[in-house]
N, C-alpha and C positions, 0 to 999 in steps of 0.2 A: 396633284401631293396638295394636300390644306395647306397654309400659311400657320405655322403657327411662332410660339418664342423661338424653337428646340430650335428651327429654319435660320432666326436672325440670328443665331449662336454659335451656329454651325464653323468648320470656318468654310466647305466644299459643300453646299448644294446644290441642287436646281427647281425650278418653277413647273419644270418637265414632267408630265403625269404616266410619261410609258418608259422604262426599267431600260431604255441605250440611252440616258444622261450617264451611266455608272461610270460608262468608259472615257467615256471625257474626266467625272468627280476623278476618278484611280490615276489620269495621267496629271491633275494640276497635279492633287492631291502629290507623285512623281516629285515634279518638276517643283516644287515649294521642297524640298528631302532634300534634294538635289543640292540647293539653290540656298541654303540652310549647313548643309556639309563646307562647302565650297566658301561659306563665310568660319567657318568654325577653318579654315584647314589656311585660310589667310589670314585670321585674325591670331592662330598663329604661328607660323610662318612673321610676319611683324614683330613679334615680343620676344620671341624667338633670338629675331635677327638682334630686334632692340639694342638685350640687356646683352646678349655676346655682347657686341661694336663701346655701349657705357663699360661694361667693365673690361675692356684693351686700356676702350680712356683709362681710363681710372687707373687697369696698370701702369698704363708707361707716362705716369706722373703727368699727366694735358688735366686743365680745366678750360672749360668749357666760354658763350659770350653766354646771352640771348639770340642774339640770334642766330649762331653757329650752332647750337641747341635743332629754334628754330628750320634754320635750312635740315641737322641732324634730321631732327624725326619727318621733313615730308621728304628726303631722301631714301627714309630707312619702309616710308610704305608708295613712296611712289613706283622705289621696281618690282619687289612682289606686284603693285598692280599691273605693273604691266606683266608682266613674266607672264600671270595667271590667266594673264586676258579672255579670252573664245573667242 
């Protein structure tokens, strides 16, 4: 395979001259896609959870201090992280 500027800008490429490297490149691409989907799910769960909890707290007419907000964010991020870990 000739080394040109297109290889540098590509996300997945191989320096192997044979076609057998395509299997490895496809596996890497699928793993990257799976990681992106899992990150999206994680961020979606966190944002829905934090938004719902914040609305519930406001509905209860309760105000958090700065430290309580910090612990609240840590709790809302830590629990889904543990539950979604493989």
